[in-house]
N, C-alpha and C positions, 0 to 999 in steps of 0.2 A: 363716699357714700351712695351716690348714684347707681354706681356698678353694683353695689351690694343688693339694692332695691330691685334692679333687673334680674339679677340671679336669683333672688328669692321669688319674684313673679314667675319666672320661666319655670322653677322647681315646683311652684304651686299648681301651674297649668299641666306640668307633665304628670304629677302625681294625682291630679283630681280624676275621677272616673265615675261613670254612672253605675250603680248597683245592676242596672237591667243589661248592660251590654254584656256579650258572652266573651269569655277569655279568648285570647288569640291563641290559635293551635299552631305549633310548629311541626314541621315535617320530622319524622323520625330519621330519616336518611337526607344527606344532601342532595339536591337536584343532581340529575346526570349531566355530565359536561355536553357542551354544544358542540357538534362535531361539523367542521367546515365541509361544504359541498365539494368546493374545488381544491381540495387539499392536494399537494403534490405526489405523484406517485412514488411508491416505494423505490429505494435505490435499486439498480439493475443487479442480477446475479454476478458474481465474480467473472464469469466466463462468457457474459453477454458480448456477443458482437464478435466472439472468436469461433471460427469454424472448429468442429470436432475433430477434424484430421489435423489441426495446427495444436489445438488443446492437447490431443493424444500423441502428438509427434515426440521423438526422443528428446530427453532434456539433456542441454549442454549447461554446465554450472560452473560459475565462478564465485569463490568466495575472497572477499578482501578482509584480513583479519590483521589489525596492527591495534596497539594500544588506544583506546578511546574511539575505536570505530570497528564496527562488524557489520559487513552487508554481503548478502548472498544474492547474487544476480542468476537468474534461470531463463535460458533462451530456448523456445520452441519454433520451429518454422517448418513450413511445409508448402511447395510450390511458391506462390509469390507473396504469401502472408507470413507475419511474423509476430510473436510475443514475447516480450522480455518482462519478467516479474521482478522486481527489486525488493528485497526484505532487509529493513533496517530497524534500529531502535525506534526510530521516528515513525514508523509504520510501514505499510506495502504499498508500492506504486506499481501499476501496470501499463506498460507501454505497448501499443498495438499499431501495426503498420505493414509496410511492404517488404519483401525480401528479394532481392535481384542476384541470382547466381551468376557467375562468370569466373574469370581469374580469381576474383574474391567474392566474398559474400556482401553485398552491399544493404544495410538496415537503414530505413527511414520510418521511425516510430514516433507516436504521439501519446500522451497522457494528459488529455483536456488541452490546455495552452502550451504545455511543457513538450518540448521536442528532443528527440534522442536520434543522433545518426552515429551508425558505427560502420567501419570497414573491417571485416573479419578475413583475414588469411589462414589457410590450412597450413598446418605445421605438424612437425613429429617433435614431442618434448619427452625427455627422460624424467618421468615423475614416479616416485614411489612414497613409502609411508614416511621416510624421513626427508627432511627440508633440502634442497639442492642435491638430491641423491643421484649423482652423474651415472651409477651403476645400474639404476632402475631401468625397466625396460622403456623403450620409447612408445609414446601414445600418440594417437590423433588428436590434436587440440584446434581450437579456433583462437587466433590470436586477434582481439577485436580492439580496433583503435578508435579513440574518440578524437575528434579533431583538435581539442583543447589539450591533449596530453601525449607525451612522447612514449610512456610506457603503455603495452597493451594490457587488455584485461584477458587472461587466458581461461577460455572456457573448455572443459572436458566433458566428455560423455559422463553419466552418473557412475560414481559419487561425485565427481566433479574435480576441480583444480582449486586449491587455496594458496592465496600469495600470503605468507605469515612474515609480519613486520618485525618480528623478533628475530628471525632468522635472515631476513631480507631475501626470501626465495620462494619456491613452489615446492607443493607436496599434494598428494592425494587428500581429499576431505575425509577425514575420519568419521565414521558412523557410529 
């Protein structure tokens, strides 16, 4: 019962008003949001930190296409700088770093804390529109080896080389 009296008293106080007080005016629109002065800068543009001669260098492309996984890796390099862009269903990752040419092309790249090291050997590979077409013309490719894997990622000049998991072989990327 005491709770009921407290509730009634609060209601009476809230409802009482003087006839001389002016009604409270409410703004027609909500107030503008507060903008933080020390807000983080917008993200860097995709090519930030990549020299133009690297971004515009010829593209070497490798696509891995197997059931449940589709990734396209694009390599650009010029002088001592390299860029690898990996496009997958989970998003795009950009690795930037060094390229050292010699008997093979050594790439030491990073995307934030993630590191990527590849050793790329120049080869000739018969690659055509059909998978494992041994009669196709031989093309210049870069067989790039990751230290954790035996099989190379075979990059070719645009349109690139695709590893097709359904036929377990290579072919040109169809456009």
